LUMMI-213958 format. One record per residue (C-alpha): chain; y, x negated, z; residue in three letters. Coordinates in Angstrom, 3 decimals. Layout:
<sites>
A, Y, X, Z, ALA;
...
</sites>
This chain:
<sites>
A, 0.029, 60.741, -97.918, UNK;
A, 0.602, 59.986, -93.983, UNK;
A, -0.991, 62.291, -91.643, UNK;
A, 1.467, 63.581, -89.110, UNK;
A, 0.513, 63.401, -85.441, UNK;
A, 1.689, 66.337, -83.400, UNK;
A, 2.385, 64.903, -79.841, UNK;
A, 3.633, 68.086, -78.517, UNK;
A, 0.439, 69.766, -78.912, UNK;
A, -1.214, 66.822, -76.803, UNK;
A, -3.393, 68.428, -73.898, UNK;
A, -1.995, 65.600, -71.591, UNK;
A, 1.518, 66.716, -72.227, UNK;
A, 1.133, 70.384, -72.355, UNK;
A, -0.837, 70.508, -69.056, UNK;
A, 1.025, 71.745, -66.300, UNK;
A, 1.727, 68.729, -63.540, UNK;
A, 2.382, 69.897, -59.727, UNK;
A, 5.777, 69.275, -58.620, UNK;
A, 4.534, 67.545, -55.246, UNK;
A, 3.024, 64.866, -57.271, UNK;
A, 6.247, 63.709, -59.120, UNK;
A, 8.114, 64.044, -55.892, UNK;
A, 5.408, 61.720, -54.106, UNK;
A, 5.971, 59.297, -56.869, UNK;
A, 9.601, 59.146, -56.463, UNK;
A, 9.305, 58.927, -52.578, UNK;
A, 6.784, 56.307, -52.973, UNK;
A, 9.347, 54.138, -55.023, UNK;
A, 12.124, 55.037, -52.652, UNK;
A, 10.111, 53.733, -49.708, UNK;
A, 9.334, 50.506, -51.449, UNK;
A, 12.894, 49.886, -52.320, UNK;
A, 14.070, 50.884, -48.911, UNK;
A, 11.505, 48.370, -47.424, UNK;
A, 12.641, 45.489, -49.524, UNK;
A, 16.343, 46.273, -48.459, UNK;
A, 15.128, 46.121, -44.853, UNK;
A, 13.357, 42.828, -45.500, UNK;
A, 16.382, 41.570, -47.216, UNK;
A, 18.768, 42.778, -44.238, UNK;
A, 16.293, 41.030, -41.765, UNK;
A, 16.243, 37.811, -43.808, UNK;
A, 19.764, 37.546, -44.727, UNK;
A, 21.459, 39.031, -41.370, UNK;
A, 19.114, 39.631, -38.314, UNK;
A, 16.441, 36.880, -38.819, UNK;
A, 18.594, 34.654, -40.669, UNK;
A, 18.498, 31.802, -37.894, UNK;
A, 14.851, 31.626, -37.792, UNK;
A, 14.360, 31.343, -41.728, UNK;
A, 17.182, 28.719, -41.663, UNK;
A, 15.303, 26.822, -38.856, UNK;
A, 12.110, 26.945, -40.991, UNK;
A, 14.043, 25.520, -44.086, UNK;
A, 15.449, 22.747, -42.015, UNK;
A, 12.135, 21.882, -40.666, UNK;
A, 10.783, 21.543, -44.220, UNK;
A, 13.551, 19.531, -45.767, UNK;
A, 16.043, 18.337, -43.121, UNK;
A, 15.088, 15.353, -40.974, UNK;
A, 16.946, 13.524, -38.058, UNK;
A, 16.618, 9.983, -38.563, UNK;
A, 17.030, 7.620, -35.482, UNK;
A, 19.163, 4.711, -35.972, UNK;
A, 17.974, 1.870, -33.800, UNK;
A, 20.518, -0.186, -31.894, UNK;
A, 20.385, -3.976, -32.114, UNK;
A, 18.956, -5.107, -28.750, UNK;
A, 21.010, -7.436, -26.997, UNK;
A, 20.402, -11.324, -26.901, UNK;
A, 19.328, -13.103, -23.934, UNK;
A, 21.010, -16.613, -23.548, UNK;
A, 20.512, -19.429, -21.315, UNK;
A, 23.539, -20.732, -19.223, UNK;
A, 24.857, -22.751, -22.019, UNK;
A, 24.654, -20.082, -24.856, UNK;
A, 21.475, -21.040, -26.352, UNK;
A, 19.620, -18.113, -27.714, UNK;
A, 16.342, -17.371, -25.939, UNK;
A, 15.742, -14.107, -27.428, UNK;
A, 17.283, -12.174, -30.391, UNK;
A, 16.537, -9.323, -32.706, UNK;
A, 16.318, -9.641, -36.453, UNK;
A, 15.839, -7.007, -39.083, UNK;
A, 12.465, -5.855, -40.123, UNK;
A, 11.155, -3.082, -42.213, UNK;
A, 8.414, -0.601, -41.004, UNK;
A, 6.295, 0.984, -43.747, UNK;
A, 5.359, 4.483, -43.594, UNK;
A, 3.811, 7.107, -45.784, UNK;
A, 3.434, 10.873, -46.845, UNK;
A, -0.292, 10.699, -47.762, UNK;
A, -0.353, 14.045, -49.453, UNK;
A, 2.079, 12.438, -52.087, UNK;
A, -0.024, 9.417, -52.636, UNK;
A, -2.435, 9.171, -55.654, UNK;
A, -5.726, 7.947, -53.909, UNK;
A, -6.759, 6.230, -57.200, UNK;
A, -3.738, 4.428, -57.500, UNK;
A, -4.576, 1.050, -58.971, UNK;
A, -2.232, -0.887, -56.816, UNK;
A, -3.573, 0.449, -53.268, UNK;
A, -5.745, -2.437, -52.823, UNK;
A, -2.771, -4.853, -53.306, UNK;
A, -0.704, -2.520, -50.793, UNK;
A, -3.709, -3.205, -48.334, UNK;
A, -3.323, -6.819, -48.885, UNK;
A, 0.157, -6.973, -48.407, UNK;
A, 0.090, -4.803, -45.113, UNK;
A, -2.845, -6.995, -43.945, UNK;
A, -5.175, -4.012, -43.686, UNK;
A, -8.815, -3.753, -45.019, UNK;
A, -8.744, -1.270, -47.836, UNK;
A, -11.179, 1.098, -45.812, UNK;
A, -8.786, 1.258, -43.088, UNK;
A, -5.750, 1.933, -45.338, UNK;
A, -7.599, 4.932, -46.555, UNK;
A, -8.624, 5.974, -43.123, UNK;
A, -4.850, 6.036, -42.172, UNK;
A, -3.829, 8.120, -45.060, UNK;
A, -6.815, 10.580, -44.304, UNK;
A, -5.625, 10.999, -40.798, UNK;
A, -2.490, 12.984, -41.326, UNK;
A, -1.145, 14.674, -44.558, UNK;
A, 2.462, 14.548, -43.914, UNK;
A, 3.469, 11.359, -42.167, UNK;
A, 1.589, 7.909, -40.888, UNK;
A, 2.748, 4.525, -40.050, UNK;
A, 1.224, 1.975, -42.286, UNK;
A, 2.670, -1.253, -40.642, UNK;
A, 5.479, -1.892, -38.223, UNK;
A, 7.871, -4.571, -38.189, UNK;
A, 7.028, -6.379, -41.663, UNK;
A, 9.313, -9.106, -42.663, UNK;
A, 11.882, -8.716, -45.439, UNK;
A, 10.067, -10.811, -47.821, UNK;
A, 6.637, -8.859, -47.595, UNK;
A, 8.560, -5.700, -47.542, UNK;
A, 10.237, -6.391, -50.587, UNK;
A, 6.787, -7.042, -52.416, UNK;
A, 5.618, -3.802, -51.099, UNK;
A, 8.666, -2.052, -52.390, UNK;
A, 7.946, -3.787, -55.741, UNK;
A, 4.479, -1.813, -56.157, UNK;
A, 6.278, 1.384, -56.989, UNK;
A, 3.872, 3.446, -55.230, UNK;
A, 5.076, 7.100, -54.772, UNK;
A, 4.812, 8.427, -51.219, UNK;
A, 5.567, 4.715, -49.473, UNK;
A, 8.657, 4.815, -47.406, UNK;
A, 10.550, 2.069, -45.252, UNK;
A, 12.557, 2.329, -42.039, UNK;
A, 14.977, -0.469, -40.906, UNK;
A, 13.981, -1.687, -37.443, UNK;
A, 14.498, -4.954, -35.315, UNK;
A, 11.790, -7.260, -34.288, UNK;
A, 12.105, -9.588, -31.398, UNK;
A, 12.061, -13.418, -31.660, UNK;
A, 11.853, -15.959, -28.877, UNK;
A, 12.957, -19.389, -30.347, UNK;
A, 11.752, -21.344, -26.990, UNK;
A, 8.195, -20.184, -27.203, UNK;
A, 5.765, -20.650, -24.480, UNK;
A, 8.042, -22.812, -22.461, UNK;
A, 10.127, -19.769, -21.281, UNK;
A, 7.564, -17.094, -22.114, UNK;
A, 7.122, -15.995, -18.491, UNK;
A, 10.771, -15.841, -17.623, UNK;
A, 12.045, -14.251, -20.737, UNK;
A, 8.959, -11.867, -21.266, UNK;
A, 8.729, -9.897, -24.232, UNK;
A, 9.101, -6.260, -25.864, UNK;
A, 6.658, -3.869, -27.381, UNK;
A, 6.877, -2.709, -31.179, UNK;
A, 9.424, -0.007, -30.111, UNK;
A, 11.593, -2.675, -28.835, UNK;
A, 11.135, -1.732, -24.974, UNK;
A, 10.824, -4.690, -22.546, UNK;
A, 7.258, -5.004, -21.054, UNK;
A, 7.430, -8.206, -19.332, UNK;
A, 9.998, -10.654, -17.461, UNK;
A, 13.699, -10.521, -18.116, UNK;
A, 13.099, -8.138, -21.037, UNK;
A, 11.772, -5.517, -18.685, UNK;
A, 13.825, -6.243, -15.508, UNK;
A, 16.991, -5.839, -17.465, UNK;
A, 15.963, -3.425, -20.315, UNK;
A, 18.416, -0.662, -19.600, UNK;
A, 21.219, -3.466, -20.018, UNK;
A, 19.598, -4.959, -23.170, UNK;
A, 18.563, -1.693, -25.040, UNK;
A, 21.766, 0.034, -26.010, UNK;
A, 21.818, 3.717, -27.503, UNK;
A, 20.252, 4.702, -30.688, UNK;
A, 22.232, 6.669, -33.133, UNK;
A, 20.926, 9.520, -35.548, UNK;
A, 21.584, 10.602, -38.888, UNK;
A, 20.814, 14.225, -40.209, UNK;
A, 19.739, 14.361, -43.713, UNK;
A, 18.221, 16.589, -46.455, UNK;
A, 15.281, 15.362, -48.144, UNK;
A, 13.560, 16.613, -51.182, UNK;
A, 9.519, 17.134, -51.435, UNK;
A, 9.016, 13.530, -52.380, UNK;
A, 10.566, 12.300, -48.942, UNK;
A, 13.705, 11.051, -50.778, UNK;
A, 17.179, 11.548, -48.756, UNK;
A, 19.512, 14.039, -50.955, UNK;
A, 22.447, 14.109, -48.702, UNK;
A, 23.559, 13.920, -45.292, UNK;
A, 24.281, 17.237, -43.605, UNK;
A, 26.177, 16.280, -40.580, UNK;
A, 28.378, 13.414, -39.328, UNK;
A, 26.365, 10.098, -38.784, UNK;
A, 26.194, 9.049, -34.993, UNK;
A, 26.252, 5.275, -34.941, UNK;
A, 24.119, 3.514, -32.583, UNK;
A, 25.601, 1.584, -29.810, UNK;
A, 24.197, -2.307, -29.545, UNK;
A, 22.571, -3.437, -26.364, UNK;
A, 24.727, -6.026, -24.245, UNK;
A, 23.928, -9.673, -24.251, UNK;
A, 22.265, -11.172, -21.036, UNK;
A, 23.097, -14.881, -19.818, UNK;
A, 20.767, -16.406, -17.613, UNK;
A, 21.028, -19.170, -15.100, UNK;
A, 18.334, -20.965, -16.911, UNK;
A, 18.933, -24.343, -18.465, UNK;
A, 16.773, -24.610, -21.517, UNK;
A, 16.886, -28.414, -21.413, UNK;
A, 15.484, -28.552, -17.663, UNK;
A, 13.259, -25.702, -18.396, UNK;
A, 11.797, -27.384, -21.395, UNK;
A, 11.262, -30.766, -19.490, UNK;
A, 9.811, -29.037, -16.392, UNK;
A, 7.360, -27.366, -18.630, UNK;
A, 6.346, -30.476, -20.335, UNK;
A, 5.595, -32.517, -17.202, UNK;
A, 3.874, -29.400, -15.489, UNK;
A, 1.722, -28.997, -18.838, UNK;
A, 0.733, -32.839, -18.511, UNK;
A, -0.151, -32.714, -14.889, UNK;
A, -2.452, -29.670, -15.278, UNK;
A, -4.100, -31.273, -18.154, UNK;
A, -4.454, -34.639, -16.757, UNK;
A, -5.863, -33.262, -13.513, UNK;
A, -7.877, -30.847, -15.390, UNK;
A, -6.298, -28.077, -13.124, UNK;
A, -6.881, -24.243, -13.533, UNK;
A, -3.009, -23.976, -13.759, UNK;
A, 0.446, -24.855, -12.217, UNK;
A, 4.069, -23.662, -11.360, UNK;
A, 7.381, -25.405, -10.866, UNK;
A, 10.645, -23.879, -9.798, UNK;
A, 14.014, -25.518, -10.078, UNK;
A, 16.951, -24.095, -7.883, UNK;
A, 20.586, -25.072, -7.876, UNK;
A, 21.208, -25.945, -4.086, UNK;
A, 24.875, -24.940, -4.337, UNK;
A, 24.937, -21.793, -6.403, UNK;
A, 21.198, -20.364, -5.658, UNK;
A, 20.745, -20.122, -9.644, UNK;
A, 17.332, -20.577, -10.970, UNK;
A, 17.496, -23.520, -13.516, UNK;
A, 13.827, -23.514, -14.444, UNK;
A, 10.881, -21.594, -13.692, UNK;
A, 7.683, -22.487, -15.722, UNK;
A, 3.935, -21.781, -15.645, UNK;
A, 0.963, -23.147, -17.280, UNK;
A, -1.048, -22.045, -19.097, UNK;
A, 1.634, -20.053, -20.880, UNK;
A, 1.553, -17.907, -24.250, UNK;
A, 3.507, -17.551, -27.345, UNK;
A, 5.795, -14.367, -26.817, UNK;
A, 6.047, -14.437, -30.740, UNK;
A, 2.505, -13.702, -31.000, UNK;
A, 2.014, -10.705, -28.777, UNK;
A, -1.214, -9.240, -29.973, UNK;
A, -4.057, -9.247, -27.542, UNK;
A, -2.140, -10.702, -24.464, UNK;
A, -4.122, -10.491, -21.269, UNK;
A, -2.676, -10.112, -17.683, UNK;
A, -3.964, -13.521, -16.946, UNK;
A, -1.700, -14.941, -19.652, UNK;
A, 1.506, -13.046, -18.872, UNK;
A, 1.093, -13.401, -15.111, UNK;
A, 4.448, -15.287, -13.686, UNK;
A, 2.296, -17.157, -11.316, UNK;
A, 5.271, -18.563, -9.299, UNK;
A, 6.308, -15.134, -8.439, UNK;
A, 3.127, -13.009, -8.380, UNK;
A, 0.540, -15.399, -6.759, UNK;
A, 0.325, -16.146, -3.192, UNK;
A, -1.533, -19.016, -1.334, UNK;
A, -1.508, -20.660, 2.114, UNK;
A, 1.267, -23.231, 1.806, UNK;
A, -0.209, -26.015, 4.010, UNK;
A, 1.725, -28.685, 5.194, UNK;
A, 4.963, -27.503, 3.525, UNK;
A, 5.618, -25.399, 6.339, UNK;
A, 5.749, -28.203, 8.926, UNK;
A, 9.443, -29.043, 8.353, UNK;
A, 9.973, -25.295, 9.504, UNK;
A, 8.095, -25.979, 12.651, UNK;
A, 10.216, -29.191, 13.588, UNK;
A, 13.365, -27.199, 12.826, UNK;
A, 12.417, -24.649, 15.361, UNK;
A, 11.259, -27.277, 17.816, UNK;
A, 14.873, -28.601, 17.574, UNK;
A, 16.446, -25.588, 17.687, UNK;
A, 14.757, -24.206, 20.798, UNK;
A, 15.275, -27.670, 22.611, UNK;
A, 11.695, -28.419, 22.682, UNK;
A, 12.063, -31.782, 20.789, UNK;
A, 14.581, -33.972, 19.481, UNK;
A, 13.908, -36.365, 16.420, UNK;
A, 12.837, -39.175, 18.713, UNK;
A, 10.655, -37.031, 21.273, UNK;
A, 7.317, -38.484, 21.848, UNK;
A, 4.085, -36.511, 21.024, UNK;
A, 0.678, -37.732, 21.993, UNK;
A, -1.594, -36.969, 18.832, UNK;
A, -4.473, -38.940, 20.501, UNK;
A, -7.269, -39.893, 18.002, UNK;
A, -5.994, -37.187, 15.654, UNK;
A, -8.212, -34.395, 17.011, UNK;
A, -7.471, -31.165, 19.088, UNK;
A, -10.248, -28.921, 20.154, UNK;
A, -9.432, -24.919, 20.774, UNK;
A, -12.644, -23.422, 21.604, UNK;
A, -14.915, -23.666, 18.920, UNK;
A, -12.475, -24.946, 16.385, UNK;
A, -11.232, -28.643, 15.982, UNK;
A, -8.039, -29.423, 14.260, UNK;
A, -7.866, -32.840, 12.680, UNK;
A, -5.433, -35.399, 11.250, UNK;
A, -6.455, -37.817, 8.394, UNK;
A, -6.349, -40.539, 11.250, UNK;
A, -5.287, -40.988, 14.614, UNK;
A, -1.720, -41.798, 15.278, UNK;
A, -1.654, -42.085, 18.941, UNK;
A, 1.838, -41.523, 20.630, UNK;
A, 4.542, -40.874, 17.847, UNK;
A, 8.163, -39.602, 17.542, UNK;
A, 8.696, -36.082, 15.931, UNK;
A, 10.219, -38.277, 13.010, UNK;
A, 6.937, -40.376, 12.561, UNK;
A, 4.817, -37.301, 13.017, UNK;
A, 6.449, -35.691, 10.076, UNK;
A, 6.520, -38.797, 8.061, UNK;
A, 2.420, -38.936, 8.567, UNK;
A, 2.300, -35.136, 8.335, UNK;
A, 0.169, -34.644, 11.557, UNK;
A, -1.651, -31.320, 12.193, UNK;
A, -1.981, -32.103, 15.968, UNK;
A, 1.553, -32.747, 16.421, UNK;
A, 2.713, -29.313, 14.842, UNK;
A, -0.065, -27.485, 16.935, UNK;
A, 1.181, -29.348, 20.206, UNK;
A, 4.735, -27.991, 19.273, UNK;
A, 3.364, -24.517, 18.744, UNK;
A, 1.591, -24.204, 21.901, UNK;
A, 5.018, -24.484, 23.661, UNK;
A, 6.408, -21.624, 21.882, UNK;
A, 5.993, -17.804, 22.012, UNK;
A, 4.297, -16.250, 18.858, UNK;
A, 7.357, -14.113, 18.251, UNK;
A, 9.509, -17.225, 18.071, UNK;
A, 7.513, -18.630, 15.199, UNK;
A, 7.292, -15.165, 13.591, UNK;
A, 10.966, -14.779, 13.853, UNK;
A, 11.645, -18.185, 12.540, UNK;
A, 9.328, -17.720, 9.579, UNK;
A, 10.638, -14.209, 8.553, UNK;
A, 14.396, -15.606, 8.674, UNK;
A, 13.464, -17.917, 5.798, UNK;
A, 11.857, -15.239, 3.836, UNK;
A, 8.154, -15.427, 4.342, UNK;
A, 6.392, -11.960, 4.469, UNK;
A, 9.404, -10.575, 2.332, UNK;
A, 9.740, -9.862, -1.365, UNK;
A, 12.265, -12.188, -2.883, UNK;
A, 15.690, -10.307, -3.651, UNK;
A, 15.073, -10.846, -7.222, UNK;
A, 14.849, -7.999, -10.014, UNK;
A, 11.813, -9.569, -11.638, UNK;
A, 8.582, -7.417, -11.957, UNK;
A, 5.729, -8.417, -9.980, UNK;
A, 7.382, -10.612, -7.462, UNK;
A, 5.261, -10.401, -4.159, UNK;
A, 6.282, -10.400, -0.429, UNK;
A, 3.330, -12.638, 0.612, UNK;
A, 1.610, -12.103, 3.899, UNK;
A, 2.852, -12.874, 7.542, UNK;
A, 1.065, -10.749, 10.032, UNK;
A, 2.927, -9.022, 13.097, UNK;
A, 2.969, -11.660, 15.935, UNK;
A, 1.335, -9.338, 18.317, UNK;
A, -1.955, -9.678, 16.746, UNK;
A, -1.963, -13.457, 16.708, UNK;
A, -4.753, -15.109, 18.413, UNK;
A, -3.943, -18.805, 19.895, UNK;
A, -5.994, -20.468, 16.845, UNK;
A, -3.892, -18.468, 14.531, UNK;
A, -0.641, -19.361, 16.133, UNK;
A, -1.972, -23.064, 15.913, UNK;
A, -2.926, -22.972, 12.393, UNK;
A, 0.209, -21.185, 11.224, UNK;
A, 2.169, -24.255, 12.529, UNK;
A, 0.585, -26.290, 9.621, UNK;
A, 0.474, -23.640, 7.047, UNK;
A, -2.712, -21.661, 7.316, UNK;
A, -3.116, -17.960, 8.289, UNK;
A, 0.160, -16.933, 6.224, UNK;
A, 0.694, -16.791, 2.613, UNK;
A, 3.567, -17.155, 0.298, UNK;
A, 4.739, -17.661, -3.176, UNK;
A, 5.883, -20.813, -4.732, UNK;
A, 9.373, -19.070, -5.595, UNK;
A, 9.495, -17.967, -1.916, UNK;
A, 8.736, -21.595, -0.650, UNK;
A, 11.328, -23.023, -2.855, UNK;
A, 14.020, -20.653, -1.759, UNK;
A, 12.977, -21.314, 1.942, UNK;
A, 13.815, -25.011, 1.431, UNK;
A, 17.332, -24.342, 0.382, UNK;
A, 18.095, -23.903, 4.317, UNK;
A, 17.823, -27.903, 4.383, UNK;
A, 19.945, -28.595, 1.478, UNK;
A, 22.733, -26.262, 2.716, UNK;
A, 22.779, -27.314, 6.315, UNK;
A, 20.959, -24.398, 7.627, UNK;
A, 22.020, -21.429, 5.249, UNK;
A, 19.453, -19.686, 3.300, UNK;
A, 20.552, -19.126, -0.268, UNK;
A, 20.467, -15.991, -2.144, UNK;
A, 18.663, -16.704, -5.351, UNK;
A, 19.729, -15.416, -8.966, UNK;
A, 18.331, -15.400, -12.573, UNK;
A, 21.747, -14.861, -14.041, UNK;
A, 24.505, -17.292, -14.548, UNK;
A, 26.803, -17.555, -11.518, UNK;
A, 30.402, -18.699, -11.487, UNK;
A, 30.858, -18.922, -7.841, UNK;
A, 29.140, -20.982, -4.956, UNK;
A, 26.550, -18.846, -3.198, UNK;
A, 27.144, -17.682, 0.212, UNK;
A, 24.100, -18.404, 2.274, UNK;
A, 22.989, -16.783, 5.599, UNK;
A, 22.806, -19.045, 8.637, UNK;
A, 19.260, -19.313, 10.068, UNK;
A, 19.622, -22.619, 12.020, UNK;
A, 22.272, -24.917, 12.860, UNK;
A, 23.534, -27.747, 10.693, UNK;
A, 22.389, -30.509, 13.064, UNK;
A, 18.803, -29.366, 13.076, UNK;
A, 18.795, -28.851, 9.177, UNK;
A, 20.433, -32.366, 8.716, UNK;
A, 17.698, -33.863, 11.011, UNK;
A, 14.897, -32.250, 9.133, UNK;
A, 16.306, -33.319, 6.018, UNK;
A, 16.029, -37.023, 7.166, UNK;
A, 12.575, -36.321, 8.282, UNK;
A, 12.138, -35.246, 4.662, UNK;
A, 13.449, -38.376, 3.320, UNK;
A, 11.254, -40.421, 5.558, UNK;
A, 8.063, -38.450, 4.310, UNK;
A, 9.138, -39.316, 0.737, UNK;
A, 9.886, -43.056, 1.554, UNK;
A, 7.867, -46.074, 2.481, UNK;
A, 4.789, -45.241, 4.423, UNK;
A, 5.237, -41.623, 3.971, UNK;
A, 2.740, -39.012, 2.433, UNK;
A, 5.089, -38.613, -0.714, UNK;
A, 5.926, -42.047, -2.119, UNK;
A, 5.174, -40.922, -5.467, UNK;
A, 8.027, -38.530, -5.410, UNK;
A, 10.657, -41.170, -5.386, UNK;
A, 12.897, -41.207, -8.439, UNK;
A, 14.914, -43.913, -10.138, UNK;
A, 18.508, -43.926, -9.088, UNK;
A, 18.322, -41.072, -6.879, UNK;
A, 17.076, -40.526, -3.078, UNK;
A, 14.789, -37.820, -2.503, UNK;
A, 13.186, -36.050, 0.523, UNK;
A, 10.364, -33.546, 0.423, UNK;
A, 7.014, -32.459, 1.902, UNK;
A, 3.512, -32.490, 0.492, UNK;
A, 1.112, -29.891, 1.087, UNK;
A, -2.500, -29.508, 0.352, UNK;
A, -4.514, -26.254, 1.150, UNK;
A, -8.125, -25.375, 0.568, UNK;
A, -8.606, -22.253, -1.500, UNK;
A, -10.133, -19.173, 0.418, UNK;
A, -13.778, -18.170, -0.673, UNK;
A, -15.178, -15.127, 1.139, UNK;
A, -14.590, -15.517, 4.922, UNK;
A, -13.897, -19.218, 4.851, UNK;
A, -12.670, -22.178, 2.558, UNK;
A, -14.241, -23.722, -0.495, UNK;
A, -15.302, -27.173, 0.120, UNK;
A, -13.955, -28.737, -3.147, UNK;
A, -11.343, -26.367, -4.331, UNK;
A, -7.815, -27.119, -3.473, UNK;
A, -3.986, -26.363, -4.243, UNK;
A, -1.659, -29.272, -4.282, UNK;
A, 2.055, -28.858, -3.510, UNK;
A, 5.396, -30.614, -3.215, UNK;
A, 8.558, -29.203, -2.343, UNK;
A, 11.733, -31.415, -2.075, UNK;
A, 15.258, -31.815, -2.664, UNK;
A, 17.776, -34.415, -4.311, UNK;
A, 19.903, -36.211, -3.719, UNK;
A, 18.655, -36.624, -0.104, UNK;
A, 22.012, -36.570, 1.568, UNK;
A, 24.086, -34.107, -0.458, UNK;
A, 21.358, -32.018, -2.254, UNK;
A, 22.043, -30.540, -5.755, UNK;
A, 18.535, -29.247, -6.409, UNK;
A, 15.645, -27.900, -4.803, UNK;
A, 12.248, -28.439, -6.883, UNK;
A, 9.006, -26.874, -5.927, UNK;
A, 5.609, -27.795, -7.651, UNK;
A, 2.289, -26.306, -7.292, UNK;
A, -0.919, -27.406, -8.976, UNK;
A, -4.087, -24.943, -8.775, UNK;
A, -7.298, -26.582, -8.214, UNK;
A, -7.018, -30.078, -9.706, UNK;
A, -10.565, -31.503, -10.336, UNK;
A, -9.712, -34.964, -11.788, UNK;
A, -7.684, -38.032, -10.243, UNK;
A, -7.326, -36.647, -6.805, UNK;
A, -5.964, -33.294, -5.285, UNK;
A, -3.701, -34.366, -2.550, UNK;
A, -0.112, -33.032, -3.154, UNK;
A, 1.186, -36.557, -2.841, UNK;
A, -0.969, -37.723, -5.679, UNK;
A, -1.017, -34.678, -8.017, UNK;
A, 2.262, -32.636, -7.536, UNK;
A, 5.007, -35.302, -6.296, UNK;
A, 4.944, -37.208, -9.810, UNK;
A, 5.950, -33.998, -11.501, UNK;
A, 8.573, -33.509, -8.889, UNK;
A, 9.923, -36.954, -9.492, UNK;
A, 10.283, -36.817, -13.241, UNK;
A, 11.720, -33.284, -13.188, UNK;
A, 14.218, -34.266, -10.352, UNK;
A, 15.483, -37.210, -12.428, UNK;
A, 15.866, -35.455, -15.760, UNK;
A, 17.551, -32.403, -14.003, UNK;
A, 20.173, -34.448, -11.998, UNK;
A, 21.041, -36.296, -15.316, UNK;
A, 21.635, -33.068, -17.166, UNK;
A, 23.790, -31.723, -14.349, UNK;
A, 25.736, -34.890, -14.450, UNK;
A, 25.101, -35.880, -10.742, UNK;
A, 25.755, -39.656, -10.170, UNK;
A, 23.026, -41.794, -9.051, UNK;
A, 23.187, -42.342, -5.109, UNK;
A, 20.760, -45.414, -4.875, UNK;
A, 20.718, -48.803, -6.684, UNK;
A, 17.048, -49.960, -5.739, UNK;
A, 14.071, -49.128, -7.820, UNK;
A, 11.402, -47.089, -5.858, UNK;
A, 8.345, -48.692, -4.611, UNK;
A, 5.286, -48.753, -6.847, UNK;
A, 2.335, -47.126, -5.191, UNK;
A, -1.045, -48.758, -6.091, UNK;
A, -3.347, -46.707, -3.916, UNK;
A, -3.999, -43.216, -3.632, UNK;
A, -1.732, -41.803, -0.915, UNK;
A, -3.622, -39.299, 1.540, UNK;
A, -2.319, -36.610, 3.584, UNK;
A, -3.875, -33.950, 5.911, UNK;
A, -4.335, -30.351, 4.394, UNK;
</sites>
């Protein structure tokens, strides 16, 4: 028989409970529910924006949609720089199994040491770039590994089909597709375009679930057409490289200008670099020497002295100048010619490149006259070219010139200029006295030059330049089959400390062709040749000759002479 339990007789239930205790318990529960209600009201109403923002931070992402960077084209529409699709690999390290058996294969495909891959994954738990701008084939192999936590982003990688021949002109971009050198930097805003955006909702694995607002499409960059002719550029680069290697020189530069439009048809430097391999480039490699390096131009300034003498009425082409035995002493300094010429005309002095004749002309001028003449042709002023690193050179104020400095400036020492400035200055002889503005962009109209001397003076000096490149001149090796040419050699010593090095030189040639109706101006500089001579007529003039012949043929200029050039067997020497 079951025993009955008398619950009503339990001491716990029959004991008297204070009223305040039950009220306290009820009040406690009421406060808890009131707090929960207040919290719910705060989360749902008053603090709603904050919590929505926190949710968006954790699950929503704004994906940038990169624009396609504009192409760089040569004057004929040939592609010099373009963008191709590439995949960048990124990871959410906290979602990756560190013991995954395919991680070593991932490291191999990304060209990373396994230890470096692990280090990158350990650096940040939520996001890390593993490899930028991987080609599509390699990206497909990475995707096929199927490793959770590995993701891809579509980007664009810049490619340069013409390689090192145009490297210093076109330049390159960085991994973010921002211009770093050359045209890519100078016209970055034009080429870049505007990125778009896409707001998406991601799950905890980083996968896109849905778009949460309208996609803003990117605006692609605009194409840029340069004045460069890639055919002329490539040939000029080849001839320059051959000359630098043949004479075992430190480097060299060449500039080709259209004498009618002021367009830059070619601008090359050697050594160069491959812009498609942009890792570990040094400043020495990417420096555009034709625009950034300055030097004392030597005898290439003598035509400007002759023009100034003609303009000021001090001389005519047939004016006699007594150069004596080729020496002129000024205090403790002696100015020399290669050989004594005696009494010669101005034409003959230019043909033989006489330093003494130029000094005698300069002694009849005021320093201000020379300074103003040099300034009008652009010396001491930065070229009006939107190119990074272009320099102004050095032309001191005439008030500080000493007599010996005025004398040396008449034959190219005591001032400095870039090769590009020198090429532009010579356009005054090609255009009957007008200095042409220059451009790197294709132009449809002839340039409107700025008059700096009379047409008669420019034509007279142009005749002198033709004599200099003709039989008996200092630049016979500049002659070109089928075309008449005119130009001036230059050889200057390299500054070393407070003086000049005995065995280090720069060799120049600047000229125009055809001689009577110039279509192109070409300037060549070979830096410190060590083999096969160092005079401009020997080292730089042959590069000019080959480049002019090819350039005029490409431009469709008809030959203006029928005779073959003289074969020069002996080394042609000229004064520095």
